[in-house]
Every structure is written in C-alpha cells, then in structure tokens.
C-alpha positions in Angstrom: 4.9 -22.9 45.2 7.5 -20.8 43.4 6.4 -18.0 41.1 9.0 -16.4 38.8 8.2 -13.8 36.2 10.7 -12.9 33.5 9.4 -9.7 32.0 11.9 -9.6 29.1 11.0 -12.9 27.7 8.4 -13.7 25.0 7.7 -11.3 22.1 4.4 -11.6 20.3 5.3 -11.3 16.6 8.4 -9.2 15.8 9.9 -6.3 17.6 9.1 -3.4 15.2 6.4 -3.1 12.6 6.2 -0.4 9.9 3.2 1.9 9.8 3.5 3.7 6.5 1.3 6.6 5.4 0.9 7.6 1.8 0.6 11.4 1.7 -0.3 13.0 -1.6 1.7 16.0 -2.9 -1.3 17.3 -5.0 -1.8 20.1 -2.4 0.2 21.7 0.4 0.5 19.6 3.5 -0.8 20.7 6.9 1.6 19.1 9.3 -0.5 19.7 12.3 -3.1 17.2 10.9 -0.6 14.4 10.9 -0.4 12.2 14.0 3.2 11.5 13.5 3.5 9.5 16.7 1.4 6.7 15.1 3.4 6.3 11.9 6.9 5.2 11.2 7.3 6.1 7.5 5.8 8.6 5.0 5.6 7.8 1.3 5.1 11.0 -0.5 3.2 10.6 -3.8 4.2 11.1 -6.6 7.3 12.2 -8.5 7.2 11.2 -12.2 9.7 9.9 -14.7 10.2 12.0 -17.8 13.1 12.2 -20.3 15.0 9.7 -18.3 15.0 11.6 -15.0 12.8 12.0 -11.9 10.6 15.1 -12.0 9.2 16.9 -9.0 5.7 18.3 -8.4 5.0 21.9 -7.8 4.5 21.5 -4.1 7.4 19.2 -3.3 9.9 21.7 -1.9 7.5 23.2 0.5 5.9 19.9 1.5 9.2 18.2 2.2 10.2 21.1 4.6 7.0 20.5 6.5 7.5 16.7 6.6 11.1 16.9 7.7 10.0 19.2 10.6 7.9 16.3 11.9 11.2 14.6 12.8 11.5 17.0 15.6 8.5 15.2 17.2 9.5 11.7 15.9 13.3 11.6 15.2 13.0 8.1 13.7 10.5 9.0 11.1 11.5 8.1 7.5 10.3 10.1 4.6 10.5 8.6 1.1 9.6 9.8 -2.3 7.3 7.4 -4.3 8.1 7.6 -8.0 5.6 6.7 -10.7 2.0 5.9 -10.0 -0.8 5.7 -12.5 0.0 9.1 -14.1 3.8 9.2 -13.6 5.0 5.8 -14.9 4.9 6.4 -18.7 8.6 7.3 -18.8 10.0 4.3 -16.9 10.2 1.9 -19.8 12.4 4.1 -22.0 14.4 5.3 -19.1 15.6 1.9 -18.0 16.0 0.3 -21.4 19.8 0.7 -21.3 22.6 0.6 -18.8 23.3 4.3 -19.3 19.6 5.1 -18.9 19.3 3.2 -15.7 22.4 5.0 -14.3 21.0 8.4 -15.3 17.7 7.7 -13.6 19.3 6.4 -10.5 21.6 9.4 -10.2 18.7 11.8 -10.7 16.9 10.0 -7.8 19.9 10.3 -5.6 20.3 14.0 -6.3 16.6 14.4 -5.5 16.9 12.6 -2.1 19.9 14.7 -1.1 18.3 17.9 -2.2 15.1 17.3 -0.1 16.9 15.5 2.8 14.8 12.3 2.2 15.4 8.8 3.6 14.8 6.7 0.5 12.7 6.0 -2.6 9.8 3.8 -3.5 9.5 2.6 -7.1 5.8 2.7 -8.0 6.0 1.6 -11.6 2.6 0.8 -12.9 3.9 -2.1 -15.0 1.1 -2.6 -17.5 1.2 -5.4 -20.1 1.5 -4.3 -23.8 1.5 -0.6 -22.9 -2.1 -0.5 -21.5 -3.5 2.7 -20.2 -0.9 4.9 -21.9 2.2 3.4 -20.4 5.1 2.7 -22.7 6.0 -1.0 -23.1 9.1 -2.9 -23.8 9.4 -6.7 -23.8 12.3 -6.5 -21.5 10.7 -4.2 -18.9 10.7 -6.9 -16.2 14.4 -7.6 -16.6 15.2 -3.9 -16.8 13.3 -3.2 -13.6 15.4 -5.7 -11.7 18.6 -4.1 -13.1 17.3 -0.6 -12.1 16.8 -1.8 -8.6 20.3 -3.3 -8.5 21.8 0.0 -9.6 19.7 2.0 -7.1 20.7 -0.4 -4.3 24.4 0.0 -5.1 24.1 3.8 -5.3 22.0 4.2 -2.1 24.4 1.9 -0.1 27.4 3.8 -1.4 25.8 7.1 -0.4 24.8 5.8 3.0 28.5 4.8 3.6 29.7 8.2 2.4 27.4 10.0 4.8 28.1 7.7 7.7 24.5 6.4 7.9 24.4 3.3 10.0 22.2 0.3 9.5 19.0 1.8 10.8 19.5 5.1 9.0 20.7 3.9 5.6 18.9 5.0 2.6 15.8 2.8 2.0 14.6 1.3 -1.3 11.1 -0.1 -1.6 8.7 -1.0 -4.3 5.0 -1.4 -4.8 3.6 -4.8 -5.4 0.3 -5.4 -7.1 -2.3 -7.8 -5.9 -2.7 -9.1 -9.5 -1.1 -12.5 -9.8 0.2 -11.9 -13.4 2.0 -8.8 -12.1 3.9 -10.8 -9.6 5.3 -13.0 -12.3 5.9 -10.1 -14.7 7.8 -8.0 -12.2 10.3 -10.8 -11.2 10.1 -9.8 -7.6 11.5 -13.2 -6.6 14.8 -12.0 -8.3 14.5 -8.3 -7.3 13.6 -8.6 -3.5 17.3 -8.9 -2.3 17.7 -5.3 -3.4 14.6 -4.1 -1.6 14.1 -3.2 2.1 10.4 -3.9 1.8 7.5 -4.3 -0.6 4.2 -2.4 -0.1 1.4 -4.6 -1.2 -1.7 -3.2 -2.9 -4.0 -5.6 -1.1 -7.0 -3.5 -1.9 -9.1 -2.4 -4.9 -10.1 -6.0 -5.4 -12.9 -6.2 -8.0 -14.4 -8.5 -10.5 -13.6 -7.4 -14.0 -15.3 -9.1 -17.0 -13.5 -7.8 -20.1 -15.0 -7.4 -23.5 -13.1 -8.0 -26.8 -11.4 -4.6 -26.5 -9.9 -5.4 -23.1 -12.3 -3.0 -21.3 -14.4 -4.0 -18.3 -17.9 -4.0 -19.9 -19.9 -5.6 -17.1 -20.0 -4.5 -13.5 -20.1 -6.8 -10.4 -20.1 -5.6 -6.8 -17.3 -7.0 -4.6 -15.4 -6.5 -1.4 -12.8 -3.8 -1.5 -10.1 -5.5 0.6 -11.4 -8.7 2.2 -9.0 -10.6 4.4 -10.2 -14.0 3.2 -12.3 -15.2 0.2 -16.0 -14.7 0.5 -18.3 -17.7 0.1 -20.5 -15.5 -2.2 -17.6 -14.9 -4.6 -18.0 -17.4 -7.4 -15.7 -15.4 -9.7 -12.0 -15.0 -8.9 -12.0 -15.4 -5.1 -9.6 -12.5 -4.5 -8.4 -11.8 -0.9 -5.6 -10.3 1.1 -4.6 -13.8 2.4 -4.4 -15.1 -1.2 -2.2 -12.2 -2.3 0.2 -12.6 0.7 0.5 -16.3 0.2 1.2 -15.9 -3.5 4.1 -13.6 -2.7 5.5 -15.9 0.0 5.2 -18.9 -2.4 7.1 -16.8 -4.9 10.1 -17.0 -2.4 9.7 -13.5 -1.1 10.3 -13.3 2.7 7.2 -12.5 4.7 9.1 -9.8 6.8 9.6 -7.8 3.6 5.8 -7.7 2.8 3.9 -4.7 4.1 0.1 -5.1 3.9 -1.8 -2.4 2.1 -4.9 -0.7 3.6 -7.3 1.7 1.7 -8.8 4.5 3.8 -11.5 4.7 1.2 -14.2 2.3 -0.2 -15.6 1.3 -3.5 -19.2 1.2 -4.4 -21.9 0.4 -7.0 -25.4 1.6 -7.8 -28.5 -0.5 -8.4 -27.0 -3.8 -7.5 -29.2 -6.9 -7.4 -30.4 -7.5 -3.8 -29.4 -11.2 -3.5 -26.9 -11.6 -0.7 -27.5 -8.0 0.2 -25.9 -6.8 -3.0 -22.6 -8.8 -2.5 -21.1 -10.1 -5.8 -24.1 -9.0 -7.8 -24.6 -7.3 -11.2 -24.6 -3.6 -10.9 -25.7 -0.7 -13.1 -22.7 1.7 -12.4 -19.8 2.5 -10.1 -20.2 5.2 -7.5 -18.1 8.1 -8.5 -18.7 10.3 -5.5 -16.0 10.7 -2.7 -15.9 7.4 -0.9 -13.1 8.3 1.6 -13.7 6.7 4.9 -14.7 10.0 6.6 -17.3 10.6 3.8 -18.7 7.1 4.1 -19.2 7.7 7.8 -20.9 11.0 7.2 -23.2 10.1 4.3 -23.9 6.3 4.5 -23.2 4.6 7.7 -26.3 4.6 10.1 -28.3 6.6 7.6 -31.9 5.7 6.8 -32.1 2.7 4.5 -28.5 1.7 4.9 -27.6 -1.6 6.6 -24.1 -2.0 8.1 -23.2 -5.6 7.3 -20.4 -8.1 8.1 -19.2 -11.0 5.9 -17.9 -13.4 8.6 -16.1 -15.7 6.1 -14.3 -12.8 4.3 -13.8 -10.7 7.5 -15.1 -7.7 5.5 -17.4 -4.8 6.2 -20.0 -3.3 3.8 -23.2 -1.3 3.7 -26.2 -1.9 1.5 -29.5 -0.1 0.7 -32.2 -2.4 -0.7 -34.2 0.5 -2.0 -31.7 2.1 -4.3 -29.3 -0.9 -4.6 -26.3 1.1 -3.3 -23.5 -1.2 -2.1 -20.2 0.1 -0.5 -17.3 -2.0 0.7 -14.8 -0.4 3.1 -12.4 -1.0 6.0 -13.4 0.0 9.6 -11.9 -0.6 13.0 -13.1 -4.2 13.1 -11.5 -5.2 9.8 -8.3 -3.4 10.7 -8.0 -5.3 14.0 -8.4 -8.6 12.1 -5.7 -7.6 9.6 -3.2 -6.4 12.1 -3.6 -9.7 14.0 -2.9 -11.5 10.7 0.2 -9.3 10.1 1.5 -10.5 13.5 0.6 -14.1 13.1 2.2 -14.3 9.7 5.2 -12.1 10.6 4.7 -9.6 7.9 6.6 -6.3 7.9 3.8 -4.0 8.8 1.0 -1.9 7.3 0.8 0.8 4.6 -2.3 3.0 4.1 -3.5 5.8 1.9 -4.4 8.5 1.6 -3.8 9.9 5.1 -6.4 12.7 4.6 -9.2 10.2 4.0 -9.4 9.1 7.6 -11.4 11.0 10.2 -9.1 9.9 13.0 -10.8 6.5 13.5 -8.7 4.1 11.5 -5.1 4.9 12.3 -5.4 4.3 16.1 -6.4 0.6 15.9 -3.8 0.0 13.2 -1.0 1.4 15.4 -2.3 -0.3 18.5 -2.7 -3.6 16.7 1.0 -3.5 15.7 2.3 -2.2 19.0 5.4 -4.0 20.3 4.9 -5.7 23.6 6.3 -8.6 25.6 4.5 -11.4 27.2 6.3 -12.6 30.4 7.2 -16.2 31.1 5.6 -17.3 34.3 7.2 -20.3 36.0 5.5 -22.2 38.8 
C-alpha cells in the first residue's frame, strides 16, 4: 500500500480572514491591553462630519500614536478611522449633496489619514429614513452615498499609487451595513460594493420593535441579541445572522466582502413573562446597567437564581431568572465557535467585534482560533 501526503494541498475556507476590533476614542487607549496578535484591523470610533469635513475627537492624536506603535508587534496591522456613528452622522447628508461637497469631504478624509498615518476609512453613516433620530435627510441620500464612495475610492487609489503602496498595503475603504432589510435597499450597496474593500455587518442588536403611531417603540419584547439562526420561539420577525447574510448575498454582494459583526455585550430586559424561560416574551423595561460581556460574567452568570440556557435552534446563549424576570442575551465561546464555522463554510470575509474593552479575555481567543488559516493534507493510498 502506497501512502502519499501532500501537506500543501487542501485549504479549509479561504487563506486569510479579517479579525477587526472596534476601539472607541472616548478615552485614552492603553495599548498594553490590546492583544494585537489576535487581530488584523482596528476600526477607531468615531470621527464626525460637520460643516462638510471630517472632525477629530479630543483623544485622536494621542491614541493614533499608540495604535501605530502596535505595528512594531504586528507589522501587517491596519488602522482605520470610522466616520459617523449614531452621534456623528448628522452632517453627512448636507456634505454629500453636491459634487463639490463630496470632493471636499473626501479630501478632508485623505488629509486626516495622512496626518495620523492611517490605513483607510470606514463610512459609518447612520442612514435613517426621513431624518429620524436627529439625522438630516435628503431624498437623494442613497445616490449621494454611492457617489461619495466612488470619489473616495478614486482618491484613495490615487494616493496609494503616489505613495507606492502595493496591493496589500493600499488605502482601504469599508462601510458599515445594517441588519435591517430596508437599510440594505436604501443604501444601494449592490451598486456601491465595487468601491468597497469590505462591509462590516451589524449582525447584532436584533430586537422586536412594536412601534406606536409616533414611530417610537412602545411595547417591549425580549429577544436574542445576535442569534445565528431564527428561533422557534420567535413569532415576530424571525431575525437572525443567517437571514441578514443571505439578504446581502441575494442583493448581489460577494460573500468575501461581508464581515460578520459580533457584540461583546448583551441586551436584557426586566420582569419578562416566564414562558419559554423569558424568551420572546413581554417585558416591563430594558436593563440599562452595563451589560458588557465581562460584567455579565461577573454579575449574572452562575449567580443564584440565574439559569444559563441554550437555544439549540437559534444557536444562541442567554440567562434567565424566574424570580425577577431578568432575561439577558449575549455571545459566549460556544456561540462564537458556531459563528466562525459559519464564516468559513459560507466563505465570508471575517469577523468584526466591539468594543474591545468589553471582553475579559475570553471571547477573542475562540474567534481568532476559529478563523485561523490551516491546511488539510491530501492523503493518497
């Protein structure tokens, strides 16, 4: 019998996956707390758009020095600025309403990248319909967003050429993609994606919202935070990571450009009905305390009265207390392993998580290990 082993042969999934960390600029960064060997990209949040230009935060200059020093440990690390967010998107609509405005914003972003020695930009425009939540609104926002991305792509590529940046080191352009189906159609990402290197999906913060006449969520229903598949107990909207990913792929966006989002925090409710252990039940109020993963571990998991439960259909973790009706949904090592396997099977671009400081060191390791590149040998007999 002849046994031949070719060690260079079969690759499970693709060669390289992104592991992107959102790191907030609301305080000074402690670089020694960042396990840079386990991440490939940093998305620094947030710069805002005001008066047609990008505006920095008060900590940006110091924090970018610290982040760039991490490249001494991991030379291939990419550091990007994320522009917008919930509180920094109000200036987008006016800024991109004209060709000259789009050029002005793109040039201010390029100046910012060069000043802080960054590797690219993520557009995190909270594109709300009809100006909801304080964001300005223009009926052509969707078209103007595509045009902005086109201008940015052209400018970033030209600057990459001018600096001699080769393919792997060229300036990057990414964008955040909401899990809401109506956002996918409003944002015209099926037209915009050729200008983007990748799209970071917000495949978390799933919740049932029952709106009153004023458009405000008036009734509270507990739900999974970031379930991989629909839950059999969800008779409402049946949100899931799988549903979101497939909607993007069906919208003609390549799977390799989709980066699955993970939340290193949970969401919870008080006084939920106890049917199905509080899952998809009426609730009295949302929990407003700190529900970072490390705080959930410290205050809820394995504490008296709290049951650690698993939804086998949704592949989702939660805890429930029958006495006080507290229900909390969150990701843990098991859910992350399920999701990284999904990323490999569906040939997605990788994982993005936030905020880095919400982990206690438990979640990042299985994420990185689950997306580790390895080869399976061909064995011939």
